[in-house]
N, C-alpha and C positions, 0 to 999 in steps of 0.2 A: 653558345661556345663557339658562332661564325665558324670558321672555316678548319676548324679543328676538329680531327680525328680522332676518337678514343676505341683499343679496339681491347677489350673487357670478358676474360674467359668465366662463365658461367661458374657460379657461388656452390660449395660443393655442401651437401647437406649436411644439419647436425652429426649425424652418424656416421658421416662416409667421412667426413673431417673429421670426426675422433680416427677411424682408422687410419686415416691417410699419413695424419699427424705420429701416432702413436709407432707404427711402421718406423718413421723417419727418427724415434725420438729411439726407438732399439737398435739400429742402423747408427746413430750418433754414441749407445753406451759402446755398443763393441768393439768399435774403431779409437774409442777415448781408454781403453788397456782395461777395461771388465774383458772379453771376450781374450785369451790366450794366443789363440788366430789372427789377433786385428793386423799384424804388420804384412799378414798374407792379405789384407783388400787393398790397398794403394788406393787407386783409384778411387774419387771419391770417399777418404776416408776422413773423417775431422781430429787435425790431431795437437798437442799446443803449442805455438809459435815456441820456438831460440830467433832472437835476429839476431844478426851480427854483429859480432862485439863492435867493430866502431860505430854501427847504428845503436848497440841498446845504451851507449854512453853519452849518447847524443841527441835522441830523440824521447821526444814521449809526446800524449801515451802510448804501449807500447804492443801490438794485438795480443788476446791472449790463445788466440787456436787459426788456423785455417784449414780450411778444407781444401783437397788435392782433387783439383777439376780440370788441368789441365795437363797435357802431354807432354812433358818437360824434361831436360834441359831443351830447349829447339835447337838445332845445329848453326851451327859458323861457318862459312865458307868463303872463297875469296868469288868476288863479282869483277867480272870484263869488261868493266866500261870502256866505251870509248873516248878519247880525247880528255884523257888526264891530266893532269898536270904532270910535268919531270917529277920521277921518281914517289909519285904516289900511288900508296896502293886503298884498293877498298873492299873490307869484306862487308858480307850481310847476313844480319843474325836473323832468321826464316821462322817469327814471330808468329808467319800465319801459317804456319806451321802446328800451331801449341793445339791444337784441338780446336772444340767449340763449334764447330758447323761452320769452317770458314771464319769464325769472328776473330780473330787476331789476336791482338794486345787488351782484348777486353778481360777472357780468360783470369788474368793476372791478377787483377783489381778483384775481382769477383770471390776468388780464392778468399780473401780476407771480410769479404762484404758480407757474402753469405755464409760464414760463420757468425761472425755478428748478429742478422737475423736469426740463427735458428739459440744463441743463446739468449735474443730476448724475446725467445719463446713465439717468433714469427710462425704467421701460417698462413699466407702470403706477401707478395712482396710485388709494389710499385717500381716503374721506373719512367723516365722521359726520352722522348728520342727523336732522329728525325723520319720520314716515310723510309729510307734507305739505313735505319741506324745498326750497325752492327752492335754497340753495345746492348740495344732492345734485344735483338734474337738473343746474344748470350745471355741474359739476362733473363728471358726464357725458356732456353734449353736448361742452365745451372737448375731454378726453380722446379723443372721438370723433375731433371735425375733427382732431386730430393723432396720429393711429393709435397711440394707447397702450389699454392697458384698461384700465375703473376698474373697482373692488371700495366698492359703498355700503353701511355699515352703518347701516341705519337703528332709531332708539329704541333706544339703548341708551346703553352707555359709554364712557369713549375708553381703559377701559382692554381692549376689546374689538379697537380700531383694532390697538394694541401686538401685539396674537397674529394677529390675522391677516397684518402686518410679517412678524412672526417664521415665521408659516408659508409663506409669499411666499418670504424669503428663502432658505429651507432649501431652495426649491422651484427656486431659483439663477432667481428669478425678481430684478429690482430699482424696490421700493415706492418711491413719494413719500407719506407723507401729508401729509395737509391739513385740517386742524383745524376744529372746528363752526365753519361761518360762512364759512372764509378766514380766522379771527378771528387771526393774529397780527403779530409786529411786518411782516413783510414785507409782509401783506395788508394792512397801512392806508397802505401809501403809492397805495392804490388811489383812497380819498377825499382821502389829499394831492394827485394828482394831480387830482380834484375840483374841488380848489376853483380853481386855476391856471384849468380851462378855465371853471370862474366868473367868474373874474378877466376872462379875454380874451371874452366872451361882452358882461361891461358895456364893455369897449375896445370891441369892434364898433359899441357904437349900441346898446346893447340897454338901453331904461331911461335916469333923468335924473339919480341918481346911487346909492350904493352900498345894500346891503341890510343894511338895521340886526342882524336875527337870521334864522339859521336854523332850519328844527324838522326835526327827521327821527323815524322809531320806530327803535329798541336791542333787536336780538333775541341779539347776540354777540359787542357792542365795538368791531369794528372798522371799521365805518360811521362814529359817531359820534367814534374815535380819529383817526381821519383826516381829517374835519371840521373838529374842535377844532381840533386842533395846526396844520393849513395855514389855517383863519382865522385864529387870535394871531400865526404866524409870516408872514406875508403881508399886505398891505397890506389886506387884507378888513374883517377886526379887526370882524366879527359876532358877535355871544354866539350858541352855539349851543343850542338846547334840543333834548332827546333825553327819549322818553315808553317807558319799557319797556314791553316785552308779554312779557316772562318776569322769572323773577328780580327783586330789588328794586333801588333804588336805589345801597343802599353798597352790593351785591356789582356792579355797573357800576364805580362809583367805583374801585373795588379792582382790577378786572381791563384800565379802562381804561389805570390807572398804568399796571399792569405792561406795556401797550404801550407807553407813552411814555417806560416807560425802557429799555426792549428798543430804543427807536433812541437813548439818549441826547441828548433833549430837556430834560431838565433842569426839567420845568413839573412842577404840580401840576394832579391831575385834574378837583380840586371847583372852581380857578377859570379852568376854560378849557370846561365845561364843565356845563351842567345837566341833571340827572337828576330826572325826575317818573313814579312808577308809572301805568302804565296797563295793568296786564297784567289786570285785572278777575277776571273765573272763572280766566283762565288762560292757557297760552300752548296756540295753536290754539280755544280755547271762548270763544265767542259769547252775552250773553244781546238776548234780542228787539232793544232798543234799541240795542245795538250794529249790528246787522243792517238798523234799517230809519235807522238813522244815513248807515250805505254806501248804501243805496238810494236816502237822499235825496237826498245830495250828487250822485249820478248824476244821478238827475233833473233836480237844479234847475243843475247848471253842468256838466254831459258827462263829469265827471272818474269816471273808475271806481275806485275804492279798492280794495283788498283787505283779507278780516277778518283778520288775524292779526297785518298790520305797518300800514301807511298808512293803515286805517279805523281803528286804537285809536288814533293819533298822530295826526290830525288830530282827532278827538273827541276827543282828550285836551287839544288844544290849543285846541278853540274855548271848550270850556269852562274853560278858564283864562282866554280872554281875557272869557269874561262874570264870573267872579269875581272877577275885578283888572282891568278896563277900560281904569285909568291906566297901569300897564305899561306895554302894547302901542300905546295912544296914539296916533298920528300915527308911527308905528312901519313899515317896508319889509320885509316874510316876504319870504321863498324857504324854500317848503314842499318834501322831497324826498320823490316819490313813488318807492316804493323797489322798488315792482313787487308779482311773488306772485299775480300775478291768476288763477292755477288754484285758490289755496285756497279761490275763488268755490264750485268745483263741490263739495265735500265740504258745503259749505249750501244747496245747494238744496230741500230738504226743508222745511231753516226757514227757507230765504226765498220759498217757491214765494206762500205766501197773501199775500207783502207786496204781490205783484206787482200792478195793479189797474190800469183805463183800458187793458182789454184785453178783445178776446174771440174766440173762434172764426169766422170766415165762411165759411158752407156755400154752394157753390156748385149751384144748381139743375142736372140732367141736361139741362134744357133750354138751358144755353146751348154756345152752338159750343164744339167745340171739336177742337183742331186733330190729329193724328196726332203724334204723339210729342216736343212740346211741353208739352201738358197745359192747365187746360181755363181758364185764367185767357187766354193768348194763343194 
C-alpha cells in the first residue's frame, strides 16, 4: 500500500454487532412513525424525504429518507469585508456552524448518505479522504451516532476502498461505501436542500431582495453541483461561483456534469456554475500570503476561515472583485462558509509569527491569591 494510511476501527463480535444494529433498527422504527412521540426526537431522527416541488419535477431518483444530523438552518448575516466594489454587499451563510464537530458542509450530504446506508442494511461505513479530511471526520462522527463501525482510508486511492469493501464482505460484514467528500449524485441532494433552506430564510424576512451570486469553495464537487442545480431550478436563480482548492476547473466541470447526469437534470455544468482555480500551491498547502489573509479577515470581521477551503475561496473572490469590479458592482453576494476550522491546527507553526498585538502578562507573587482559584481571582 506504499505510503497510504488506513485507520481501521476494530470489528465488533457477532453478538455485539447484533446488539448495536438491533438498537439502531429500534431507533429507526421509532422515528419512522411507529412511536407516536417520534416528532419529539428531532436530532438523529430518520424521516421520509419530501423534496422541494421545483426539484421533484426535474430530478431523479429522489431520496426516500433523510437523517437529521445537522444543526439547521445555519445562520446568514452580513459580512463586512474590506475593499468591496461600489454598492456590493456580501453576506455569509455559516455552514461552519452546522454541527458534526466543526466539519461544516459535509453533514448536509451525510444526512442522505447515512439514510441510504441504513436502507441497505449496512453495519459499517467505508470512506476515503486526505489526512486533514473534514469529510472523514464527519463520517466517523455520524457513524458513531448511528452505532455503525467506520473505516477511514486516508491519503490513498479509490481502489483501496474497493479492496477493503471486499475484505469486509468476506468477513460477513455489510459495508456501505461513501466516496471522497460524500460527492455522488445522492450526496448532491444535501445542497439542493440547502437552496430550499436559503429560500425559506429569505421568505422569513432575511434581507429585502434575492441574492445575485453564491460563492463557495470546491473540493470534491458535490456541494457546487447541489447549489448550482438548486439555484437554477428554484426561483433563487443566483449565479454560482466556485473556487477549486484542488485539481483544475476542467476536472470539476466534468465531475459535476457526471453528478448532474446522475440526477437526470438535463443541464450543462458550464451553464450553471462558474469554476475558477484557487488551489495555489496545492490542496491543503498554503503560502504565507494566504495564511495572512485568513488572519486579517478574522481580525477585521470576526469570521474565522479555514486555510484549506473557505480561506482560499474568499481570497479568490476578493481578488476577482478587485480585478473585475464592474462584474460585481451593485451585486448582493452570498458566501457559503463550508467549515473545516480544524485545518488551522496544521498551520500553527506557519501562523504563529503572524499573531501580533498580544503579550504574556506575568503576575507578581505579591498579588493576593485565593487557593484553588488562581492569582487573578
